[in-house]
PQR file with spaces between the fields and no chain letter, atoms N, CA, C, O and H, PARSE charges and radii, in Angstrom:
ATOM       1  N    MET     1       0.845   -1.177    0.000 -0.4000 1.5000
ATOM       2  CA   MET     1       0.000    0.000    0.000 -0.0000 2.0000
ATOM       3  C    MET     1       0.885    1.233    0.000  0.5500 1.7000
ATOM       4  O    MET     1       2.026    1.196    0.460 -0.5500 1.4000
ATOM       5  N    LYS     2       0.350    2.311   -0.516 -0.4000 1.5000
ATOM       6  CA   LYS     2       1.095    3.564   -0.580 -0.0000 2.0000
ATOM       7  C    LYS     2       0.487    4.581    0.371  0.5500 1.7000
ATOM       8  O    LYS     2      -0.715    4.579    0.635 -0.5500 1.4000
ATOM       9  H    LYS     2      -0.577    2.341   -0.889  0.4000 1.0000
ATOM      10  N    CYS     3       1.341    5.438    0.869 -0.4000 1.5000
ATOM      11  CA   CYS     3       0.905    6.545    1.707 -0.0000 2.0000
ATOM      12  C    CYS     3       0.046    7.474    0.843  0.5500 1.7000
ATOM      13  O    CYS     3       0.449    7.806   -0.272 -0.5500 1.4000
ATOM      14  H    CYS     3       2.318    5.440    0.654  0.4000 1.0000
ATOM      15  N    PRO     4      -1.116    7.898    1.323 -0.5600 1.5000
ATOM      16  CA   PRO     4      -1.970    8.763    0.518  0.2800 2.0000
ATOM      17  C    PRO     4      -1.437   10.189    0.366  0.5500 1.7000
ATOM      18  O    PRO     4      -1.972   10.967   -0.424 -0.5500 1.4000
ATOM      19  N    LEU     5      -0.394   10.534    1.113 -0.4000 1.5000
ATOM      20  CA   LEU     5       0.164   11.879    1.032 -0.0000 2.0000
ATOM      21  C    LEU     5       1.398   11.956    0.144  0.5500 1.7000
ATOM      22  O    LEU     5       1.498   12.848   -0.699 -0.5500 1.4000
ATOM      23  H    LEU     5       0.041    9.902    1.755  0.4000 1.0000
ATOM      24  N    CYS     6       2.340   11.032    0.323 -0.4000 1.5000
ATOM      25  CA   CYS     6       3.580   11.086   -0.462 -0.0000 2.0000
ATOM      26  C    CYS     6       3.626   10.021   -1.559  0.5500 1.7000
ATOM      27  O    CYS     6       4.480   10.071   -2.444 -0.5500 1.4000
ATOM      28  H    CYS     6       2.259   10.308    1.008  0.4000 1.0000
ATOM      29  N    GLU     7       2.716    9.071   -1.494 -0.4000 1.5000
ATOM      30  CA   GLU     7       2.589    7.982   -2.465 -0.0000 2.0000
ATOM      31  C    GLU     7       3.774    7.017   -2.475  0.5500 1.7000
ATOM      32  O    GLU     7       3.954    6.263   -3.432 -0.5500 1.4000
ATOM      33  H    GLU     7       2.022    9.031   -0.775  0.4000 1.0000
ATOM      34  N    LYS     8       4.580    7.040   -1.416 -0.4000 1.5000
ATOM      35  CA   LYS     8       5.671    6.070   -1.306 -0.0000 2.0000
ATOM      36  C    LYS     8       5.133    4.791   -0.674  0.5500 1.7000
ATOM      37  O    LYS     8       4.209    4.829    0.139 -0.5500 1.4000
ATOM      38  H    LYS     8       4.434    7.653   -0.639  0.4000 1.0000
ATOM      39  N    ASN     9       5.717    3.668   -1.052 -0.4000 1.5000
ATOM      40  CA   ASN     9       5.324    2.391   -0.466 -0.0000 2.0000
ATOM      41  C    ASN     9       5.782    2.332    0.985  0.5500 1.7000
ATOM      42  O    ASN     9       6.840    2.852    1.340 -0.5500 1.4000
ATOM      43  H    ASN     9       6.468    3.637   -1.712  0.4000 1.0000
ATOM      44  N    HIS    10       4.979    1.696    1.804 -0.4000 1.5000
ATOM      45  CA   HIS    10       5.348    1.475    3.198 -0.0000 2.0000
ATOM      46  C    HIS    10       4.644    0.223    3.689  0.5500 1.7000
ATOM      47  O    HIS    10       3.673   -0.230    3.082 -0.5500 1.4000
ATOM      48  H    HIS    10       4.120    1.274    1.516  0.4000 1.0000
ATOM      49  N    SER    11       5.129   -0.330    4.781 -0.4000 1.5000
ATOM      50  CA   SER    11       4.431   -1.478    5.360 -0.0000 2.0000
ATOM      51  C    SER    11       3.831   -1.054    6.676  0.5500 1.7000
ATOM      52  O    SER    11       4.430   -0.323    7.465 -0.5500 1.4000
ATOM      53  H    SER    11       5.917    0.039    5.274  0.4000 1.0000
ATOM      54  N    CYS    12       2.645   -1.532    6.880 -0.4000 1.5000
ATOM      55  CA   CYS    12       1.921   -1.202    8.090 -0.0000 2.0000
ATOM      56  C    CYS    12       1.376   -2.492    8.670  0.5500 1.7000
ATOM      57  O    CYS    12       0.881   -3.342    7.931 -0.5500 1.4000
ATOM      58  H    CYS    12       2.158   -2.126    6.239  0.4000 1.0000
ATOM      59  N    GLY    13       1.459   -2.647    9.966 -0.4000 1.5000
ATOM      60  CA   GLY    13       0.936   -3.823   10.625 -0.0000 2.0000
ATOM      61  C    GLY    13      -0.547   -4.012   10.380  0.5500 1.7000
ATOM      62  O    GLY    13      -1.047   -5.135   10.443 -0.5500 1.4000
ATOM      63  H    GLY    13       1.861   -1.956   10.567  0.4000 1.0000
ATOM      64  N    MET    14      -1.253   -2.937   10.103 -0.4000 1.5000
ATOM      65  CA   MET    14      -2.682   -3.017    9.817 -0.0000 2.0000
ATOM      66  C    MET    14      -2.941   -3.723    8.490  0.5500 1.7000
ATOM      67  O    MET    14      -3.989   -4.343    8.309 -0.5500 1.4000
ATOM      68  H    MET    14      -0.847   -2.025   10.052  0.4000 1.0000
ATOM      69  N    GLU    15      -1.999   -3.631    7.572 -0.4000 1.5000
ATOM      70  CA   GLU    15      -2.169   -4.206    6.237 -0.0000 2.0000
ATOM      71  C    GLU    15      -1.623   -5.622    6.140  0.5500 1.7000
ATOM      72  O    GLU    15      -1.871   -6.317    5.154 -0.5500 1.4000
ATOM      73  H    GLU    15      -1.148   -3.127    7.719  0.4000 1.0000
ATOM      74  N    ALA    16      -0.892   -6.048    7.139 -0.4000 1.5000
ATOM      75  CA   ALA    16      -0.269   -7.372    7.106 -0.0000 2.0000
ATOM      76  C    ALA    16      -1.328   -8.464    7.230  0.5500 1.7000
ATOM      77  O    ALA    16      -2.442   -8.223    7.695 -0.5500 1.4000
ATOM      78  H    ALA    16      -0.691   -5.483    7.939  0.4000 1.0000
ATOM      79  N    THR    17      -0.967   -9.630    6.816 -0.4000 1.5000
ATOM      80  CA   THR    17      -1.918  -10.736    6.887 -0.0000 2.0000
ATOM      81  C    THR    17      -2.110  -11.194    8.324  0.5500 1.7000
ATOM      82  O    THR    17      -1.178  -11.156    9.127 -0.5500 1.4000
ATOM      83  H    THR    17      -0.062   -9.825    6.437  0.4000 1.0000
ATOM      84  N    ALA    18      -3.288  -11.613    8.633 -0.4000 1.5000
ATOM      85  CA   ALA    18      -3.624  -12.033    9.994 -0.0000 2.0000
ATOM      86  C    ALA    18      -2.954  -13.352   10.371  0.5500 1.7000
ATOM      87  O    ALA    18      -2.970  -13.734   11.541 -0.5500 1.4000
ATOM      88  H    ALA    18      -4.045  -11.644    7.981  0.4000 1.0000
ATOM      89  N    SER    19      -2.368  -14.052    9.406 -0.4000 1.5000
ATOM      90  CA   SER    19      -1.770  -15.354    9.697 -0.0000 2.0000
ATOM      91  C    SER    19      -0.416  -15.252   10.394  0.5500 1.7000
ATOM      92  O    SER    19       0.060  -16.241   10.950 -0.5500 1.4000
ATOM      93  H    SER    19      -2.355  -13.742    8.455  0.4000 1.0000
ATOM      94  N    SER    20       0.200  -14.104   10.375 -0.4000 1.5000
ATOM      95  CA   SER    20       1.509  -13.938   11.007 -0.0000 2.0000
ATOM      96  C    SER    20       1.343  -13.501   12.457  0.5500 1.7000
ATOM      97  O    SER    20       0.550  -12.607   12.753 -0.5500 1.4000
ATOM      98  H    SER    20      -0.187  -13.300    9.923  0.4000 1.0000
ATOM      99  N    ALA    21       2.074  -14.118   13.339 -0.4000 1.5000
ATOM     100  CA   ALA    21       1.987  -13.794   14.764 -0.0000 2.0000
ATOM     101  C    ALA    21       2.570  -12.421   15.085  0.5500 1.7000
ATOM     102  O    ALA    21       2.268  -11.859   16.137 -0.5500 1.4000
ATOM     103  H    ALA    21       2.718  -14.844   13.098  0.4000 1.0000
ATOM     104  N    GLU    22       3.393  -11.876   14.207 -0.4000 1.5000
ATOM     105  CA   GLU    22       4.052  -10.605   14.482 -0.0000 2.0000
ATOM     106  C    GLU    22       3.400   -9.433   13.769  0.5500 1.7000
ATOM     107  O    GLU    22       4.007   -8.368   13.660 -0.5500 1.4000
ATOM     108  H    GLU    22       3.639  -12.332   13.352  0.4000 1.0000
ATOM     109  N    THR    23       2.202   -9.602   13.290 -0.4000 1.5000
ATOM     110  CA   THR    23       1.540   -8.522   12.582 -0.0000 2.0000
ATOM     111  C    THR    23       0.292   -8.084   13.327  0.5500 1.7000
ATOM     112  O    THR    23      -0.113   -8.707   14.308 -0.5500 1.4000
ATOM     113  H    THR    23       1.709  -10.467   13.379  0.4000 1.0000
ATOM     114  N    GLY    24      -0.294   -7.035   12.864 -0.4000 1.5000
ATOM     115  CA   GLY    24      -1.511   -6.524   13.467 -0.0000 2.0000
ATOM     116  C    GLY    24      -1.274   -5.185   14.124  0.5500 1.7000
ATOM     117  O    GLY    24      -0.138   -4.719   14.206 -0.5500 1.4000
ATOM     118  H    GLY    24       0.035   -6.529   12.067  0.4000 1.0000
ATOM     119  N    ILE    25      -2.331   -4.571   14.589 -0.4000 1.5000
ATOM     120  CA   ILE    25      -2.257   -3.224   15.136 -0.0000 2.0000
ATOM     121  C    ILE    25      -1.279   -3.103   16.293  0.5500 1.7000
ATOM     122  O    ILE    25      -0.587   -2.091   16.399 -0.5500 1.4000
ATOM     123  H    ILE    25      -3.254   -4.950   14.523  0.4000 1.0000
ATOM     124  N    GLY    26      -1.202   -4.093   17.154 -0.4000 1.5000
ATOM     125  CA   GLY    26      -0.303   -4.013   18.294 -0.0000 2.0000
ATOM     126  C    GLY    26       1.160   -3.972   17.923  0.5500 1.7000
ATOM     127  O    GLY    26       1.977   -3.448   18.680 -0.5500 1.4000
ATOM     128  H    GLY    26      -1.765   -4.915   17.068  0.4000 1.0000
ATOM     129  N    SER    27       1.507   -4.517   16.764 -0.4000 1.5000
ATOM     130  CA   SER    27       2.901   -4.554   16.361 -0.0000 2.0000
ATOM     131  C    SER    27       3.274   -3.421   15.403  0.5500 1.7000
ATOM     132  O    SER    27       4.424   -3.320   14.975 -0.5500 1.4000
ATOM     133  H    SER    27       0.843   -4.942   16.149  0.4000 1.0000
ATOM     134  N    CYS    28       2.323   -2.587   15.075 -0.4000 1.5000
ATOM     135  CA   CYS    28       2.593   -1.508   14.124 -0.0000 2.0000
ATOM     136  C    CYS    28       2.991   -0.231   14.870  0.5500 1.7000
ATOM     137  O    CYS    28       2.450    0.068   15.934 -0.5500 1.4000
ATOM     138  H    CYS    28       1.389   -2.669   15.422  0.4000 1.0000
ATOM     139  N    TRP    29       3.926    0.504   14.310 -0.4000 1.5000
ATOM     140  CA   TRP    29       4.385    1.760   14.898 -0.0000 2.0000
ATOM     141  C    TRP    29       3.228    2.745   15.073  0.5500 1.7000
ATOM     142  O    TRP    29       3.226    3.549   16.006 -0.5500 1.4000
ATOM     143  H    TRP    29       4.365    0.261   13.445  0.4000 1.0000
ATOM     144  N    CYS    30       2.249    2.677   14.174 -0.4000 1.5000
ATOM     145  CA   CYS    30       1.166    3.670   14.199 -0.0000 2.0000
ATOM     146  C    CYS    30       0.272    3.530   15.428  0.5500 1.7000
ATOM     147  O    CYS    30      -0.412    4.481   15.805 -0.5500 1.4000
ATOM     148  H    CYS    30       2.251    2.024   13.416  0.4000 1.0000
ATOM     149  N    ALA    31       0.269    2.362   16.050 -0.4000 1.5000
ATOM     150  CA   ALA    31      -0.554    2.149   17.243 -0.0000 2.0000
ATOM     151  C    ALA    31      -0.033    2.954   18.424  0.5500 1.7000
ATOM     152  O    ALA    31      -0.756    3.172   19.396 -0.5500 1.4000
ATOM     153  H    ALA    31       0.825    1.589   15.743  0.4000 1.0000
ATOM     154  N    ARG    32       1.214    3.395   18.348 -0.4000 1.5000
ATOM     155  CA   ARG    32       1.829    4.152   19.439 -0.0000 2.0000
ATOM     156  C    ARG    32       1.965    5.635   19.108  0.5500 1.7000
ATOM     157  O    ARG    32       2.630    6.370   19.838 -0.5500 1.4000
ATOM     158  H    ARG    32       1.803    3.218   17.559  0.4000 1.0000
ATOM     159  N    GLU    33       1.355    6.077   18.036 -0.4000 1.5000
ATOM     160  CA   GLU    33       1.474    7.465   17.588 -0.0000 2.0000
ATOM     161  C    GLU    33       0.145    8.201   17.682  0.5500 1.7000
ATOM     162  O    GLU    33      -0.924    7.593   17.743 -0.5500 1.4000
ATOM     163  H    GLU    33       0.815    5.480   17.443  0.4000 1.0000
ATOM     164  N    THR    34       0.240    9.512   17.693 -0.4000 1.5000
ATOM     165  CA   THR    34      -0.927   10.374   17.618 -0.0000 2.0000
ATOM     166  C    THR    34      -0.870   11.091   16.276  0.5500 1.7000
ATOM     167  O    THR    34       0.153   11.673   15.914 -0.5500 1.4000
ATOM     168  H    THR    34       1.108   10.006   17.643  0.4000 1.0000
ATOM     169  N    PHE    35      -1.960   11.042   15.555 -0.4000 1.5000
ATOM     170  CA   PHE    35      -2.032   11.692   14.250 -0.0000 2.0000
ATOM     171  C    PHE    35      -2.862   12.962   14.389  0.5500 1.7000
ATOM     172  O    PHE    35      -4.062   12.895   14.657 -0.5500 1.4000
ATOM     173  H    PHE    35      -2.790   10.569   15.850  0.4000 1.0000
ATOM     174  N    PRO    36      -2.222   14.129   14.207 -0.5600 1.5000
ATOM     175  CA   PRO    36      -2.958   15.388   14.344  0.2800 2.0000
ATOM     176  C    PRO    36      -4.111   15.480   13.344  0.5500 1.7000
ATOM     177  O    PRO    36      -4.004   15.011   12.211 -0.5500 1.4000
ATOM     178  N    LYS    37      -5.205   16.087   13.779 -0.4000 1.5000
ATOM     179  CA   LYS    37      -6.380   16.225   12.934 -0.0000 2.0000
ATOM     180  C    LYS    37      -6.040   16.918   11.607  0.5500 1.7000
ATOM     181  O    LYS    37      -6.545   16.524   10.556 -0.5500 1.4000
ATOM     182  H    LYS    37      -5.292   16.468   14.699  0.4000 1.0000
ATOM     183  N    ALA    38      -5.195   17.937   11.654 -0.4000 1.5000
ATOM     184  CA   ALA    38      -4.832   18.657   10.441 -0.0000 2.0000
ATOM     185  C    ALA    38      -4.152   17.743    9.419  0.5500 1.7000
ATOM     186  O    ALA    38      -4.345   17.904    8.214 -0.5500 1.4000
ATOM     187  H    ALA    38      -4.784   18.257   12.508  0.4000 1.0000
ATOM     188  N    LEU    39      -3.365   16.793    9.897 -0.4000 1.5000
ATOM     189  CA   LEU    39      -2.710   15.845    8.995 -0.0000 2.0000
ATOM     190  C    LEU    39      -3.742   14.887    8.416  0.5500 1.7000
ATOM     191  O    LEU    39      -3.731   14.617    7.215 -0.5500 1.4000
ATOM     192  H    LEU    39      -3.208   16.662   10.876  0.4000 1.0000
ATOM     193  N    LEU    40      -4.629   14.374    9.254 -0.4000 1.5000
ATOM     194  CA   LEU    40      -5.682   13.472    8.770 -0.0000 2.0000
ATOM     195  C    LEU    40      -6.591   14.184    7.776  0.5500 1.7000
ATOM     196  O    LEU    40      -7.057   13.576    6.811 -0.5500 1.4000
ATOM     197  H    LEU    40      -4.638   14.593   10.230  0.4000 1.0000
ATOM     198  N    ASP    41      -6.845   15.469    8.008 -0.4000 1.5000
ATOM     199  CA   ASP    41      -7.686   16.246    7.090 -0.0000 2.0000
ATOM     200  C    ASP    41      -7.023   16.423    5.728  0.5500 1.7000
ATOM     201  O    ASP    41      -7.711   16.661    4.735 -0.5500 1.4000
ATOM     202  H    ASP    41      -6.467   15.963    8.791  0.4000 1.0000
ATOM     203  N    ALA    42      -5.691   16.310    5.666 -0.4000 1.5000
ATOM     204  CA   ALA    42      -4.961   16.472    4.407 -0.0000 2.0000
ATOM     205  C    ALA    42      -5.065   15.246    3.501  0.5500 1.7000
ATOM     206  O    ALA    42      -4.716   15.313    2.323 -0.5500 1.4000
ATOM     207  H    ALA    42      -5.132   16.116    6.472  0.4000 1.0000
ATOM     208  N    VAL    43      -5.541   14.134    4.047 -0.4000 1.5000
ATOM     209  CA   VAL    43      -5.683   12.908    3.255 -0.0000 2.0000
ATOM     210  C    VAL    43      -6.846   13.091    2.281  0.5500 1.7000
ATOM     211  O    VAL    43      -7.935   13.491    2.692 -0.5500 1.4000
ATOM     212  H    VAL    43      -5.824   14.080    5.004  0.4000 1.0000
ATOM     213  N    PRO    44      -6.630   12.804    0.993 -0.5600 1.5000
ATOM     214  CA   PRO    44      -7.723   12.910    0.019  0.2800 2.0000
ATOM     215  C    PRO    44      -8.916   12.040    0.436  0.5500 1.7000
ATOM     216  O    PRO    44      -8.738   10.952    0.984 -0.5500 1.4000
ATOM     217  N    ASP    45     -10.110   12.521    0.174 -0.4000 1.5000
ATOM     218  CA   ASP    45     -11.335   11.840    0.611 -0.0000 2.0000
ATOM     219  C    ASP    45     -11.380   10.366    0.260  0.5500 1.7000
ATOM     220  O    ASP    45     -11.830    9.556    1.071 -0.5500 1.4000
ATOM     221  H    ASP    45     -10.255   13.404   -0.271  0.4000 1.0000
ATOM     222  N    GLU    46     -10.925    9.999   -0.924 -0.4000 1.5000
ATOM     223  CA   GLU    46     -11.011    8.601   -1.357 -0.0000 2.0000
ATOM     224  C    GLU    46     -10.101    7.669   -0.556  0.5500 1.7000
ATOM     225  O    GLU    46     -10.239    6.448   -0.630 -0.5500 1.4000
ATOM     226  H    GLU    46     -10.560   10.657   -1.583  0.4000 1.0000
ATOM     227  N    PHE    47      -9.163    8.251    0.213 -0.4000 1.5000
ATOM     228  CA   PHE    47      -8.246    7.438    1.017 -0.0000 2.0000
ATOM     229  C    PHE    47      -8.519    7.518    2.520  0.5500 1.7000
ATOM     230  O    PHE    47      -7.889    6.803    3.299 -0.5500 1.4000
ATOM     231  H    PHE    47      -9.051    9.243    0.273  0.4000 1.0000
ATOM     232  N    LYS    48      -9.447    8.376    2.932 -0.4000 1.5000
ATOM     233  CA   LYS    48      -9.743    8.508    4.361 -0.0000 2.0000
ATOM     234  C    LYS    48     -10.272    7.188    4.901  0.5500 1.7000
ATOM     235  O    LYS    48     -11.177    6.584    4.324 -0.5500 1.4000
ATOM     236  H    LYS    48      -9.959    8.957    2.299  0.4000 1.0000
ATOM     237  N    ASN    49      -9.700    6.753    6.006 -0.4000 1.5000
ATOM     238  CA   ASN    49     -10.046    5.488    6.660 -0.0000 2.0000
ATOM     239  C    ASN    49      -9.793    4.269    5.769  0.5500 1.7000
ATOM     240  O    ASN    49     -10.344    3.195    6.012 -0.5500 1.4000
ATOM     241  H    ASN    49      -8.965    7.244    6.474  0.4000 1.0000
ATOM     242  N    ALA    50      -8.960    4.436    4.737 -0.4000 1.5000
ATOM     243  CA   ALA    50      -8.674    3.328    3.834 -0.0000 2.0000
ATOM     244  C    ALA    50      -7.188    3.149    3.560  0.5500 1.7000
ATOM     245  O    ALA    50      -6.783    2.109    3.041 -0.5500 1.4000
ATOM     246  H    ALA    50      -8.513    5.309    4.539  0.4000 1.0000
ATOM     247  N    ALA    51      -6.369    4.135    3.897 -0.4000 1.5000
ATOM     248  CA   ALA    51      -4.933    4.059    3.624 -0.0000 2.0000
ATOM     249  C    ALA    51      -4.166    4.653    4.797  0.5500 1.7000
ATOM     250  O    ALA    51      -4.632    5.593    5.442 -0.5500 1.4000
ATOM     251  H    ALA    51      -6.698    4.980    4.319  0.4000 1.0000
ATOM     252  N    CYS    52      -3.002    4.106    5.068 -0.4000 1.5000
ATOM     253  CA   CYS    52      -2.178    4.539    6.197 -0.0000 2.0000
ATOM     254  C    CYS    52      -1.213    5.650    5.792  0.5500 1.7000
ATOM     255  O    CYS    52      -0.599    5.600    4.725 -0.5500 1.4000
ATOM     256  H    CYS    52      -2.623    3.343    4.544  0.4000 1.0000
ATOM     257  N    ILE    53      -1.091    6.640    6.652 -0.4000 1.5000
ATOM     258  CA   ILE    53      -0.093    7.692    6.484 -0.0000 2.0000
ATOM     259  C    ILE    53       1.237    7.110    6.955  0.5500 1.7000
ATOM     260  O    ILE    53       1.293    6.466    8.003 -0.5500 1.4000
ATOM     261  H    ILE    53      -1.590    6.680    7.518  0.4000 1.0000
ATOM     262  N    CYS    54       2.304    7.330    6.194 -0.4000 1.5000
ATOM     263  CA   CYS    54       3.602    6.760    6.552 -0.0000 2.0000
ATOM     264  C    CYS    54       4.269    7.555    7.681  0.5500 1.7000
ATOM     265  O    CYS    54       3.913    8.701    7.955 -0.5500 1.4000
ATOM     266  H    CYS    54       2.259    7.853    5.343  0.4000 1.0000
ATOM     267  N    LYS    55       5.233    6.919    8.315 -0.4000 1.5000
ATOM     268  CA   LYS    55       5.957    7.535    9.432 -0.0000 2.0000
ATOM     269  C    LYS    55       6.698    8.788    8.983  0.5500 1.7000
ATOM     270  O    LYS    55       6.776    9.762    9.731 -0.5500 1.4000
ATOM     271  H    LYS    55       5.523    5.988    8.092  0.4000 1.0000
ATOM     272  N    SER    56       7.235    8.774    7.787 -0.4000 1.5000
ATOM     273  CA   SER    56       7.962    9.951    7.286 -0.0000 2.0000
ATOM     274  C    SER    56       7.047   11.165    7.182  0.5500 1.7000
ATOM     275  O    SER    56       7.427   12.270    7.568 -0.5500 1.4000
ATOM     276  H    SER    56       7.172    7.983    7.178  0.4000 1.0000
ATOM     277  N    CYS    57       5.843   10.958    6.661 -0.4000 1.5000
ATOM     278  CA   CYS    57       4.897   12.075    6.540 -0.0000 2.0000
ATOM     279  C    CYS    57       4.445   12.564    7.910  0.5500 1.7000
ATOM     280  O    CYS    57       4.317   13.769    8.127 -0.5500 1.4000
ATOM     281  H    CYS    57       5.534   10.060    6.348  0.4000 1.0000
ATOM     282  N    LEU    58       4.203   11.641    8.832 -0.4000 1.5000
ATOM     283  CA   LEU    58       3.822   12.029   10.185 -0.0000 2.0000
ATOM     284  C    LEU    58       4.942   12.826   10.843  0.5500 1.7000
ATOM     285  O    LEU    58       4.692   13.888   11.411 -0.5500 1.4000
ATOM     286  H    LEU    58       4.307   10.662    8.655  0.4000 1.0000
ATOM     287  N    ASP    59       6.169   12.326   10.772 -0.4000 1.5000
ATOM     288  CA   ASP    59       7.307   13.016   11.390 -0.0000 2.0000
ATOM     289  C    ASP    59       7.525   14.391   10.773  0.5500 1.7000
ATOM     290  O    ASP    59       7.782   15.359   11.489 -0.5500 1.4000
ATOM     291  H    ASP    59       6.371   11.463   10.311  0.4000 1.0000
ATOM     292  N    GLU    60       7.423   14.483    9.461 -0.4000 1.5000
ATOM     293  CA   GLU    60       7.620   15.758    8.774 -0.0000 2.0000
ATOM     294  C    GLU    60       6.534   16.762    9.168  0.5500 1.7000
ATOM     295  O    GLU    60       6.827   17.937    9.390 -0.5500 1.4000
ATOM     296  H    GLU    60       7.214   13.696    8.880  0.4000 1.0000
ATOM     297  N    PHE    61       5.303   16.310    9.253 -0.4000 1.5000
ATOM     298  CA   PHE    61       4.212   17.188    9.656 -0.0000 2.0000
ATOM     299  C    PHE    61       4.442   17.716   11.065  0.5500 1.7000
ATOM     300  O    PHE    61       4.303   18.912   11.321 -0.5500 1.4000
ATOM     301  H    PHE    61       5.065   15.356    9.072  0.4000 1.0000
ATOM     302  N    LYS    62       4.797   16.808   11.983 -0.4000 1.5000
ATOM     303  CA   LYS    62       5.026   17.218   13.367 -0.0000 2.0000
ATOM     304  C    LYS    62       6.215   18.190   13.466  0.5500 1.7000
ATOM     305  O    LYS    62       6.190   19.136   14.253 -0.5500 1.4000
ATOM     306  H    LYS    62       4.910   15.836   11.775  0.4000 1.0000
ATOM     307  N    LYS    63       7.233   17.944   12.672 -0.4000 1.5000
ATOM     308  CA   LYS    63       8.413   18.829   12.668 -0.0000 2.0000
ATOM     309  C    LYS    63       8.025   20.235   12.197  0.5500 1.7000
ATOM     310  O    LYS    63       8.402   21.232   12.813 -0.5500 1.4000
ATOM     311  H    LYS    63       7.253   17.175   12.033  0.4000 1.0000
ATOM     312  N    LYS    64       7.269   20.299   11.098 -0.4000 1.5000
ATOM     313  CA   LYS    64       6.875   21.593   10.533 -0.0000 2.0000
ATOM     314  C    LYS    64       5.885   22.327   11.428  0.5500 1.7000
ATOM     315  O    LYS    64       5.906   23.556   11.503 -0.5500 1.4000
ATOM     316  H    LYS    64       6.964   19.489   10.598  0.4000 1.0000
ATOM     317  N    SER    65       5.026   21.587   12.101 -0.4000 1.5000
ATOM     318  CA   SER    65       4.008   22.229   12.923 -0.0000 2.0000
ATOM     319  C    SER    65       4.472   22.489   14.353  0.5500 1.7000
ATOM     320  O    SER    65       3.786   23.164   15.122 -0.5500 1.4000
ATOM     321  H    SER    65       5.009   20.589   12.041  0.4000 1.0000
ATOM     322  N    GLY    66       5.640   21.950   14.704 -0.4000 1.5000
ATOM     323  CA   GLY    66       6.151   22.121   16.047 -0.0000 2.0000
ATOM     324  C    GLY    66       5.517   21.197   17.060  0.5500 1.7000
ATOM     325  O    GLY    66       5.702   21.375   18.264 -0.5500 1.4000
ATOM     326  H    GLY    66       6.196   21.402   14.079  0.4000 1.0000
ATOM     327  N    ALA    67       4.763   20.200   16.585 -0.4000 1.5000
ATOM     328  CA   ALA    67       4.125   19.237   17.484 -0.0000 2.0000
ATOM     329  C    ALA    67       5.163   18.274   18.016  0.5500 1.7000
ATOM     330  O    ALA    67       6.149   17.980   17.340 -0.5500 1.4000
ATOM     331  H    ALA    67       4.613   20.056   15.607  0.4000 1.0000
ATOM     332  N    SER    68       4.949   17.778   19.227 -0.4000 1.5000
ATOM     333  CA   SER    68       5.878   16.808   19.800 -0.0000 2.0000
ATOM     334  C    SER    68       5.551   15.419   19.299  0.5500 1.7000
ATOM     335  O    SER    68       4.429   15.149   18.873 -0.5500 1.4000
ATOM     336  H    SER    68       4.149   18.016   19.777  0.4000 1.0000
ATOM     337  N    HIS    69       6.560   14.517   19.354 -0.4000 1.5000
ATOM     338  CA   HIS    69       6.375   13.135   18.893 -0.0000 2.0000
ATOM     339  C    HIS    69       5.698   12.336   19.916  0.5500 1.7000
ATOM     340  O    HIS    69       5.454   11.147   19.710 -0.5500 1.4000
ATOM     341  H    HIS    69       7.473   14.736   19.700  0.4000 1.0000
């Protein structure tokens, strides 16, 4: 899957197959992050609640906005 903001490929535990013991929301970095509303609002409508924002985009947004990690 691609990030809906930068369109780069990334792997997310949410997208992994359920057959692997090391996958799923608990093992994904995104489960431990906070996504600012402004960043979520930047996702195109067709990808809202359907595609994961990558860590690079989240980190860059927080850096530019002065938000803490």
